[in-house]
mmCIF file of the N, C-alpha and C atoms, coordinates in Angstrom:
data_MODEL
# 
_entry.id   MODEL 
# 
loop_
_atom_site.group_PDB 
_atom_site.id 
_atom_site.type_symbol 
_atom_site.label_atom_id 
_atom_site.label_alt_id 
_atom_site.label_comp_id 
_atom_site.label_asym_id 
_atom_site.label_entity_id 
_atom_site.label_seq_id 
_atom_site.pdbx_PDB_ins_code 
_atom_site.Cartn_x 
_atom_site.Cartn_y 
_atom_site.Cartn_z 
_atom_site.occupancy 
_atom_site.B_iso_or_equiv 
_atom_site.pdbx_formal_charge 
_atom_site.auth_seq_id 
_atom_site.auth_comp_id 
_atom_site.auth_asym_id 
_atom_site.auth_atom_id 
_atom_site.pdbx_PDB_model_num 
ATOM 1   N N  . MET A 1 1  ? 72.858 22.697 1.436   1.00 0.00 ? 1  MET A N  1 
ATOM 2   C CA . MET A 1 1  ? 72.408 22.043 0.210   1.00 0.00 ? 1  MET A CA 1 
ATOM 3   C C  . MET A 1 1  ? 73.598 21.855 -0.739  1.00 0.00 ? 1  MET A C  1 
ATOM 4   N N  . PRO A 1 2  ? 73.855 20.628 -1.156  1.00 0.00 ? 2  PRO A N  1 
ATOM 5   C CA . PRO A 1 2  ? 75.005 20.372 -2.036  1.00 0.00 ? 2  PRO A CA 1 
ATOM 6   C C  . PRO A 1 2  ? 74.844 21.052 -3.388  1.00 0.00 ? 2  PRO A C  1 
ATOM 7   N N  . HIS A 1 3  ? 75.986 21.447 -3.949  1.00 0.00 ? 3  HIS A N  1 
ATOM 8   C CA . HIS A 1 3  ? 75.949 22.189 -5.210  1.00 0.00 ? 3  HIS A CA 1 
ATOM 9   C C  . HIS A 1 3  ? 75.461 21.308 -6.359  1.00 0.00 ? 3  HIS A C  1 
ATOM 10  N N  . GLY A 1 4  ? 75.873 20.033 -6.374  1.00 0.00 ? 4  GLY A N  1 
ATOM 11  C CA . GLY A 1 4  ? 75.476 19.125 -7.457  1.00 0.00 ? 4  GLY A CA 1 
ATOM 12  C C  . GLY A 1 4  ? 73.969 18.944 -7.508  1.00 0.00 ? 4  GLY A C  1 
ATOM 13  N N  . LYS A 1 5  ? 73.354 18.824 -6.328  1.00 0.00 ? 5  LYS A N  1 
ATOM 14  C CA . LYS A 1 5  ? 71.902 18.657 -6.261  1.00 0.00 ? 5  LYS A CA 1 
ATOM 15  C C  . LYS A 1 5  ? 71.207 19.877 -6.864  1.00 0.00 ? 5  LYS A C  1 
ATOM 16  N N  . TYR A 1 6  ? 71.711 21.059 -6.524  1.00 0.00 ? 6  TYR A N  1 
ATOM 17  C CA . TYR A 1 6  ? 71.129 22.302 -7.041  1.00 0.00 ? 6  TYR A CA 1 
ATOM 18  C C  . TYR A 1 6  ? 71.241 22.363 -8.559  1.00 0.00 ? 6  TYR A C  1 
ATOM 19  N N  . VAL A 1 7  ? 72.408 21.976 -9.090  1.00 0.00 ? 7  VAL A N  1 
ATOM 20  C CA . VAL A 1 7  ? 72.616 22.029 -10.536 1.00 0.00 ? 7  VAL A CA 1 
ATOM 21  C C  . VAL A 1 7  ? 71.669 21.067 -11.244 1.00 0.00 ? 7  VAL A C  1 
ATOM 22  N N  . SER A 1 8  ? 71.502 19.853 -10.697 1.00 0.00 ? 8  SER A N  1 
ATOM 23  C CA . SER A 1 8  ? 70.624 18.875 -11.349 1.00 0.00 ? 8  SER A CA 1 
ATOM 24  C C  . SER A 1 8  ? 69.174 19.364 -11.315 1.00 0.00 ? 8  SER A C  1 
ATOM 25  N N  . LEU A 1 9  ? 68.764 19.948 -10.199 1.00 0.00 ? 9  LEU A N  1 
ATOM 26  C CA . LEU A 1 9  ? 67.413 20.509 -10.103 1.00 0.00 ? 9  LEU A CA 1 
ATOM 27  C C  . LEU A 1 9  ? 67.232 21.630 -11.113 1.00 0.00 ? 9  LEU A C  1 
ATOM 28  N N  . LYS A 1 10 ? 68.268 22.484 -11.226 1.00 0.00 ? 10 LYS A N  1 
ATOM 29  C CA . LYS A 1 10 ? 68.194 23.619 -12.138 1.00 0.00 ? 10 LYS A CA 1 
ATOM 30  C C  . LYS A 1 10 ? 68.029 23.131 -13.574 1.00 0.00 ? 10 LYS A C  1 
ATOM 31  N N  . THR A 1 11 ? 68.834 22.136 -13.976 1.00 0.00 ? 11 THR A N  1 
ATOM 32  C CA . THR A 1 11 ? 68.743 21.636 -15.353 1.00 0.00 ? 11 THR A CA 1 
ATOM 33  C C  . THR A 1 11 ? 67.396 20.962 -15.575 1.00 0.00 ? 11 THR A C  1 
ATOM 34  N N  . LYS A 1 12 ? 66.910 20.256 -14.553 1.00 0.00 ? 12 LYS A N  1 
ATOM 35  C CA . LYS A 1 12 ? 65.606 19.588 -14.672 1.00 0.00 ? 12 LYS A CA 1 
ATOM 36  C C  . LYS A 1 12 ? 64.508 20.622 -14.888 1.00 0.00 ? 12 LYS A C  1 
ATOM 37  N N  . TYR A 1 13 ? 64.538 21.701 -14.092 1.00 0.00 ? 13 TYR A N  1 
ATOM 38  C CA . TYR A 1 13 ? 63.512 22.736 -14.230 1.00 0.00 ? 13 TYR A CA 1 
ATOM 39  C C  . TYR A 1 13 ? 63.639 23.482 -15.552 1.00 0.00 ? 13 TYR A C  1 
ATOM 40  N N  . GLU A 1 14 ? 64.886 23.691 -16.021 1.00 0.00 ? 14 GLU A N  1 
ATOM 41  C CA . GLU A 1 14 ? 65.072 24.344 -17.317 1.00 0.00 ? 14 GLU A CA 1 
ATOM 42  C C  . GLU A 1 14 ? 64.495 23.482 -18.428 1.00 0.00 ? 14 GLU A C  1 
ATOM 43  N N  . GLY A 1 15 ? 64.712 22.160 -18.337 1.00 0.00 ? 15 GLY A N  1 
ATOM 44  C CA . GLY A 1 15 ? 64.156 21.248 -19.335 1.00 0.00 ? 15 GLY A CA 1 
ATOM 45  C C  . GLY A 1 15 ? 62.636 21.280 -19.315 1.00 0.00 ? 15 GLY A C  1 
ATOM 46  N N  . LEU A 1 16 ? 62.066 21.262 -18.112 1.00 0.00 ? 16 LEU A N  1 
ATOM 47  C CA . LEU A 1 16 ? 60.608 21.335 -17.978 1.00 0.00 ? 16 LEU A CA 1 
ATOM 48  C C  . LEU A 1 16 ? 60.079 22.630 -18.568 1.00 0.00 ? 16 LEU A C  1 
ATOM 49  N N  . PHE A 1 17 ? 60.785 23.723 -18.294 1.00 0.00 ? 17 PHE A N  1 
ATOM 50  C CA . PHE A 1 17 ? 60.356 25.027 -18.791 1.00 0.00 ? 17 PHE A CA 1 
ATOM 51  C C  . PHE A 1 17 ? 60.391 25.058 -20.316 1.00 0.00 ? 17 PHE A C  1 
ATOM 52  N N  . LYS A 1 18 ? 61.486 24.494 -20.895 1.00 0.00 ? 18 LYS A N  1 
ATOM 53  C CA . LYS A 1 18 ? 61.602 24.490 -22.353 1.00 0.00 ? 18 LYS A CA 1 
ATOM 54  C C  . LYS A 1 18 ? 60.499 23.647 -22.984 1.00 0.00 ? 18 LYS A C  1 
ATOM 55  N N  . THR A 1 19 ? 60.233 22.461 -22.429 1.00 0.00 ? 19 THR A N  1 
ATOM 56  C CA . THR A 1 19 ? 59.185 21.610 -22.998 1.00 0.00 ? 19 THR A CA 1 
ATOM 57  C C  . THR A 1 19 ? 57.826 22.276 -22.850 1.00 0.00 ? 19 THR A C  1 
ATOM 58  N N  . ALA A 1 20 ? 57.591 22.942 -21.711 1.00 0.00 ? 20 ALA A N  1 
ATOM 59  C CA . ALA A 1 20 ? 56.323 23.643 -21.508 1.00 0.00 ? 20 ALA A CA 1 
ATOM 60  C C  . ALA A 1 20 ? 56.176 24.768 -22.520 1.00 0.00 ? 20 ALA A C  1 
ATOM 61  N N  . LEU A 1 21 ? 57.279 25.482 -22.772 1.00 0.00 ? 21 LEU A N  1 
ATOM 62  C CA . LEU A 1 21 ? 57.256 26.575 -23.734 1.00 0.00 ? 21 LEU A CA 1 
ATOM 63  C C  . LEU A 1 21 ? 56.943 26.052 -25.131 1.00 0.00 ? 21 LEU A C  1 
ATOM 64  N N  . ILE A 1 22 ? 57.608 24.944 -25.518 1.00 0.00 ? 22 ILE A N  1 
ATOM 65  C CA . ILE A 1 22 ? 57.389 24.368 -26.851 1.00 0.00 ? 22 ILE A CA 1 
ATOM 66  C C  . ILE A 1 22 ? 55.945 23.890 -26.983 1.00 0.00 ? 22 ILE A C  1 
ATOM 67  N N  . SER A 1 23 ? 55.449 23.196 -25.960 1.00 0.00 ? 23 SER A N  1 
ATOM 68  C CA . SER A 1 23 ? 54.074 22.688 -26.032 1.00 0.00 ? 23 SER A CA 1 
ATOM 69  C C  . SER A 1 23 ? 53.081 23.842 -26.019 1.00 0.00 ? 23 SER A C  1 
ATOM 70  N N  . ARG A 1 24 ? 53.413 24.927 -25.310 1.00 0.00 ? 24 ARG A N  1 
ATOM 71  C CA . ARG A 1 24 ? 52.527 26.093 -25.276 1.00 0.00 ? 24 ARG A CA 1 
ATOM 72  C C  . ARG A 1 24 ? 52.447 26.726 -26.658 1.00 0.00 ? 24 ARG A C  1 
ATOM 73  N N  . ILE A 1 25 ? 53.589 26.815 -27.346 1.00 0.00 ? 25 ILE A N  1 
ATOM 74  C CA . ILE A 1 25 ? 53.591 27.367 -28.701 1.00 0.00 ? 25 ILE A CA 1 
ATOM 75  C C  . ILE A 1 25 ? 52.785 26.454 -29.627 1.00 0.00 ? 25 ILE A C  1 
ATOM 76  N N  . ALA A 1 26 ? 52.889 25.146 -29.408 1.00 0.00 ? 26 ALA A N  1 
ATOM 77  C CA . ALA A 1 26 ? 52.200 24.187 -30.272 1.00 0.00 ? 26 ALA A CA 1 
ATOM 78  C C  . ALA A 1 26 ? 50.689 24.259 -30.092 1.00 0.00 ? 26 ALA A C  1 
ATOM 79  N N  . ILE A 1 27 ? 50.225 24.610 -28.882 1.00 0.00 ? 27 ILE A N  1 
ATOM 80  C CA . ILE A 1 27 ? 48.769 24.603 -28.631 1.00 0.00 ? 27 ILE A CA 1 
ATOM 81  C C  . ILE A 1 27 ? 48.246 25.999 -28.347 1.00 0.00 ? 27 ILE A C  1 
ATOM 82  N N  . ILE A 1 28 ? 48.845 27.012 -28.991 1.00 0.00 ? 28 ILE A N  1 
ATOM 83  C CA . ILE A 1 28 ? 48.440 28.390 -28.650 1.00 0.00 ? 28 ILE A CA 1 
ATOM 84  C C  . ILE A 1 28 ? 47.056 28.731 -29.182 1.00 0.00 ? 28 ILE A C  1 
ATOM 85  N N  . SER A 1 29 ? 46.668 28.191 -30.358 1.00 0.00 ? 29 SER A N  1 
ATOM 86  C CA . SER A 1 29 ? 45.342 28.543 -30.877 1.00 0.00 ? 29 SER A CA 1 
ATOM 87  C C  . SER A 1 29 ? 44.211 27.846 -30.114 1.00 0.00 ? 29 SER A C  1 
ATOM 88  N N  . PRO A 1 30 ? 44.309 26.545 -29.777 1.00 0.00 ? 30 PRO A N  1 
ATOM 89  C CA . PRO A 1 30 ? 43.238 25.952 -28.964 1.00 0.00 ? 30 PRO A CA 1 
ATOM 90  C C  . PRO A 1 30 ? 43.188 26.551 -27.561 1.00 0.00 ? 30 PRO A C  1 
ATOM 91  N N  . THR A 1 31 ? 44.300 27.093 -27.103 1.00 0.00 ? 31 THR A N  1 
ATOM 92  C CA . THR A 1 31 ? 44.340 27.661 -25.758 1.00 0.00 ? 31 THR A CA 1 
ATOM 93  C C  . THR A 1 31 ? 43.387 28.832 -25.618 1.00 0.00 ? 31 THR A C  1 
ATOM 94  N N  . MET A 1 32 ? 43.251 29.638 -26.669 1.00 0.00 ? 32 MET A N  1 
ATOM 95  C CA . MET A 1 32 ? 42.363 30.790 -26.587 1.00 0.00 ? 32 MET A CA 1 
ATOM 96  C C  . MET A 1 32 ? 40.923 30.337 -26.362 1.00 0.00 ? 32 MET A C  1 
ATOM 97  N N  . GLY A 1 33 ? 40.485 29.330 -27.124 1.00 0.00 ? 33 GLY A N  1 
ATOM 98  C CA . GLY A 1 33 ? 39.147 28.785 -26.924 1.00 0.00 ? 33 GLY A CA 1 
ATOM 99  C C  . GLY A 1 33 ? 39.006 28.195 -25.534 1.00 0.00 ? 33 GLY A C  1 
ATOM 100 N N  . PHE A 1 34 ? 40.067 27.510 -25.075 1.00 0.00 ? 34 PHE A N  1 
ATOM 101 C CA . PHE A 1 34 ? 40.059 26.894 -23.750 1.00 0.00 ? 34 PHE A CA 1 
ATOM 102 C C  . PHE A 1 34 ? 39.928 27.957 -22.665 1.00 0.00 ? 34 PHE A C  1 
ATOM 103 N N  . LEU A 1 35 ? 40.653 29.065 -22.829 1.00 0.00 ? 35 LEU A N  1 
ATOM 104 C CA . LEU A 1 35 ? 40.588 30.151 -21.846 1.00 0.00 ? 35 LEU A CA 1 
ATOM 105 C C  . LEU A 1 35 ? 39.199 30.768 -21.800 1.00 0.00 ? 35 LEU A C  1 
ATOM 106 N N  . CYS A 1 36 ? 38.606 30.997 -22.980 1.00 0.00 ? 36 CYS A N  1 
ATOM 107 C CA . CYS A 1 36 ? 37.251 31.563 -23.018 1.00 0.00 ? 36 CYS A CA 1 
ATOM 108 C C  . CYS A 1 36 ? 36.281 30.615 -22.329 1.00 0.00 ? 36 CYS A C  1 
ATOM 109 N N  . HIS A 1 37 ? 36.426 29.308 -22.609 1.00 0.00 ? 37 HIS A N  1 
ATOM 110 C CA . HIS A 1 37 ? 35.578 28.295 -21.998 1.00 0.00 ? 37 HIS A CA 1 
ATOM 111 C C  . HIS A 1 37 ? 35.751 28.325 -20.481 1.00 0.00 ? 37 HIS A C  1 
ATOM 112 N N  . ASN A 1 38 ? 37.000 28.410 -20.025 1.00 0.00 ? 38 ASN A N  1 
ATOM 113 C CA . ASN A 1 38 ? 37.276 28.453 -18.588 1.00 0.00 ? 38 ASN A CA 1 
ATOM 114 C C  . ASN A 1 38 ? 36.692 29.697 -17.942 1.00 0.00 ? 38 ASN A C  1 
ATOM 115 N N  . LEU A 1 39 ? 36.753 30.826 -18.656 1.00 0.00 ? 39 LEU A N  1 
ATOM 116 C CA . LEU A 1 39 ? 36.194 32.069 -18.130 1.00 0.00 ? 39 LEU A CA 1 
ATOM 117 C C  . LEU A 1 39 ? 34.695 31.912 -17.908 1.00 0.00 ? 39 LEU A C  1 
ATOM 118 N N  . LEU A 1 40 ? 33.999 31.338 -18.903 1.00 0.00 ? 40 LEU A N  1 
ATOM 119 C CA . LEU A 1 40 ? 32.558 31.110 -18.765 1.00 0.00 ? 40 LEU A CA 1 
ATOM 120 C C  . LEU A 1 40 ? 32.281 30.162 -17.606 1.00 0.00 ? 40 LEU A C  1 
ATOM 121 N N  . LEU A 1 41 ? 33.077 29.092 -17.506 1.00 0.00 ? 41 LEU A N  1 
ATOM 122 C CA . LEU A 1 41 ? 32.884 28.127 -16.426 1.00 0.00 ? 41 LEU A CA 1 
ATOM 123 C C  . LEU A 1 41 ? 33.100 28.775 -15.068 1.00 0.00 ? 41 LEU A C  1 
ATOM 124 N N  . SER A 1 42 ? 34.138 29.604 -14.953 1.00 0.00 ? 42 SER A N  1 
ATOM 125 C CA . SER A 1 42 ? 34.411 30.235 -13.662 1.00 0.00 ? 42 SER A CA 1 
ATOM 126 C C  . SER A 1 42 ? 33.325 31.240 -13.303 1.00 0.00 ? 42 SER A C  1 
ATOM 127 N N  . LEU A 1 43 ? 32.802 31.960 -14.306 1.00 0.00 ? 43 LEU A N  1 
ATOM 128 C CA . LEU A 1 43 ? 31.693 32.882 -14.043 1.00 0.00 ? 43 LEU A CA 1 
ATOM 129 C C  . LEU A 1 43 ? 30.475 32.110 -13.545 1.00 0.00 ? 43 LEU A C  1 
ATOM 130 N N  . LEU A 1 44 ? 30.187 30.984 -14.196 1.00 0.00 ? 44 LEU A N  1 
ATOM 131 C CA . LEU A 1 44 ? 29.070 30.138 -13.780 1.00 0.00 ? 44 LEU A CA 1 
ATOM 132 C C  . LEU A 1 44 ? 29.286 29.644 -12.352 1.00 0.00 ? 44 LEU A C  1 
ATOM 133 N N  . PHE A 1 45 ? 30.526 29.208 -12.060 1.00 0.00 ? 45 PHE A N  1 
ATOM 134 C CA . PHE A 1 45 ? 30.843 28.707 -10.727 1.00 0.00 ? 45 PHE A CA 1 
ATOM 135 C C  . PHE A 1 45 ? 30.662 29.795 -9.677  1.00 0.00 ? 45 PHE A C  1 
ATOM 136 N N  . ILE A 1 46 ? 31.131 31.015 -9.975  1.00 0.00 ? 46 ILE A N  1 
ATOM 137 C CA . ILE A 1 46 ? 30.986 32.136 -9.037  1.00 0.00 ? 46 ILE A CA 1 
ATOM 138 C C  . ILE A 1 46 ? 29.512 32.435 -8.802  1.00 0.00 ? 46 ILE A C  1 
ATOM 139 N N  . TRP A 1 47 ? 28.711 32.408 -9.880  1.00 0.00 ? 47 TRP A N  1 
ATOM 140 C CA . TRP A 1 47 ? 27.279 32.678 -9.754  1.00 0.00 ? 47 TRP A CA 1 
ATOM 141 C C  . TRP A 1 47 ? 26.615 31.634 -8.865  1.00 0.00 ? 47 TRP A C  1 
ATOM 142 N N  . ILE A 1 48 ? 26.946 30.346 -9.106  1.00 0.00 ? 48 ILE A N  1 
ATOM 143 C CA . ILE A 1 48 ? 26.368 29.259 -8.303  1.00 0.00 ? 48 ILE A CA 1 
ATOM 144 C C  . ILE A 1 48 ? 26.792 29.417 -6.843  1.00 0.00 ? 48 ILE A C  1 
ATOM 145 N N  . TYR A 1 49 ? 28.070 29.724 -6.623  1.00 0.00 ? 49 TYR A N  1 
ATOM 146 C CA . TYR A 1 49 ? 28.587 29.880 -5.263  1.00 0.00 ? 49 TYR A CA 1 
ATOM 147 C C  . TYR A 1 49 ? 27.875 31.012 -4.528  1.00 0.00 ? 49 TYR A C  1 
ATOM 148 N N  . ASN A 1 50 ? 27.687 32.136 -5.210  1.00 0.00 ? 50 ASN A N  1 
ATOM 149 C CA . ASN A 1 50 ? 27.010 33.270 -4.583  1.00 0.00 ? 50 ASN A CA 1 
ATOM 150 C C  . ASN A 1 50 ? 25.558 32.942 -4.264  1.00 0.00 ? 50 ASN A C  1 
ATOM 151 N N  . SER A 1 51 ? 24.868 32.243 -5.182  1.00 0.00 ? 51 SER A N  1 
ATOM 152 C CA . SER A 1 51 ? 23.472 31.894 -4.897  1.00 0.00 ? 51 SER A CA 1 
ATOM 153 C C  . SER A 1 51 ? 23.392 30.916 -3.733  1.00 0.00 ? 51 SER A C  1 
ATOM 154 N N  . LEU A 1 52 ? 24.324 29.967 -3.685  1.00 0.00 ? 52 LEU A N  1 
ATOM 155 C CA . LEU A 1 52 ? 24.336 29.016 -2.569  1.00 0.00 ? 52 LEU A CA 1 
ATOM 156 C C  . LEU A 1 52 ? 24.573 29.752 -1.257  1.00 0.00 ? 52 LEU A C  1 
ATOM 157 N N  . ARG A 1 53 ? 25.509 30.700 -1.256  1.00 0.00 ? 53 ARG A N  1 
ATOM 158 C CA . ARG A 1 53 ? 25.794 31.468 -0.053  1.00 0.00 ? 53 ARG A CA 1 
ATOM 159 C C  . ARG A 1 53 ? 24.562 32.258 0.375   1.00 0.00 ? 53 ARG A C  1 
ATOM 160 N N  . PHE A 1 54 ? 23.869 32.838 -0.599  1.00 0.00 ? 54 PHE A N  1 
ATOM 161 C CA . PHE A 1 54 ? 22.661 33.600 -0.304  1.00 0.00 ? 54 PHE A CA 1 
ATOM 162 C C  . PHE A 1 54 ? 21.596 32.698 0.326   1.00 0.00 ? 54 PHE A C  1 
ATOM 163 N N  . PHE A 1 55 ? 21.422 31.480 -0.255  1.00 0.00 ? 55 PHE A N  1 
ATOM 164 C CA . PHE A 1 55 ? 20.418 30.553 0.281   1.00 0.00 ? 55 PHE A CA 1 
ATOM 165 C C  . PHE A 1 55 ? 20.791 30.095 1.684   1.00 0.00 ? 55 PHE A C  1 
ATOM 166 N N  . ILE A 1 56 ? 22.077 29.887 1.931   1.00 0.00 ? 56 ILE A N  1 
ATOM 167 C CA . ILE A 1 56 ? 22.512 29.465 3.264   1.00 0.00 ? 56 ILE A CA 1 
ATOM 168 C C  . ILE A 1 56 ? 22.246 30.580 4.274   1.00 0.00 ? 56 ILE A C  1 
ATOM 169 N N  . LYS A 1 57 ? 22.539 31.827 3.894   1.00 0.00 ? 57 LYS A N  1 
ATOM 170 C CA . LYS A 1 57 ? 22.269 32.961 4.782   1.00 0.00 ? 57 LYS A CA 1 
ATOM 171 C C  . LYS A 1 57 ? 20.776 33.062 5.079   1.00 0.00 ? 57 LYS A C  1 
ATOM 172 N N  . ALA A 1 58 ? 19.941 32.894 4.038   1.00 0.00 ? 58 ALA A N  1 
ATOM 173 C CA . ALA A 1 58 ? 18.491 32.989 4.214   1.00 0.00 ? 58 ALA A CA 1 
ATOM 174 C C  . ALA A 1 58 ? 17.997 31.890 5.143   1.00 0.00 ? 58 ALA A C  1 
ATOM 175 N N  . SER A 1 59 ? 18.503 30.672 4.972   1.00 0.00 ? 59 SER A N  1 
ATOM 176 C CA . SER A 1 59 ? 18.052 29.571 5.823   1.00 0.00 ? 59 SER A CA 1 
ATOM 177 C C  . SER A 1 59 ? 18.535 29.776 7.258   1.00 0.00 ? 59 SER A C  1 
ATOM 178 N N  . ASN A 1 60 ? 19.708 30.365 7.436   1.00 0.00 ? 60 ASN A N  1 
ATOM 179 C CA . ASN A 1 60 ? 20.198 30.644 8.783   1.00 0.00 ? 60 ASN A CA 1 
ATOM 180 C C  . ASN A 1 60 ? 19.341 31.699 9.468   1.00 0.00 ? 60 ASN A C  1 
ATOM 181 N N  . LYS A 1 61 ? 18.865 32.690 8.713   1.00 0.00 ? 61 LYS A N  1 
ATOM 182 C CA . LYS A 1 61 ? 17.998 33.711 9.295   1.00 0.00 ? 61 LYS A CA 1 
ATOM 183 C C  . LYS A 1 61 ? 16.670 33.101 9.728   1.00 0.00 ? 61 LYS A C  1 
ATOM 184 N N  . ASN A 1 62 ? 16.162 32.138 8.939   1.00 0.00 ? 62 ASN A N  1 
ATOM 185 C CA . ASN A 1 62 ? 14.879 31.514 9.262   1.00 0.00 ? 62 ASN A CA 1 
ATOM 186 C C  . ASN A 1 62 ? 14.975 30.653 10.510  1.00 0.00 ? 62 ASN A C  1 
ATOM 187 N N  . MET A 1 63 ? 16.165 30.099 10.802  1.00 0.00 ? 63 MET A N  1 
ATOM 188 C CA . MET A 1 63 ? 16.292 29.190 11.948  1.00 0.00 ? 63 MET A CA 1 
ATOM 189 C C  . MET A 1 63 ? 16.198 29.908 13.279  1.00 0.00 ? 63 MET A C  1 
# 
């Protein structure tokens, strides 16, 4: 792997990291609400998935 390619990738990723950090600082308060919302959504998704799995198992037993 050429050294120049590595350096350009490194600077590109550093720039991406810095912009992500700045944008993260800018949206830190809405992020908390977003995380709580995501937690509720994921809990709902897990519940739906488990019930679906249970129904599939029950239907397989009946067959």
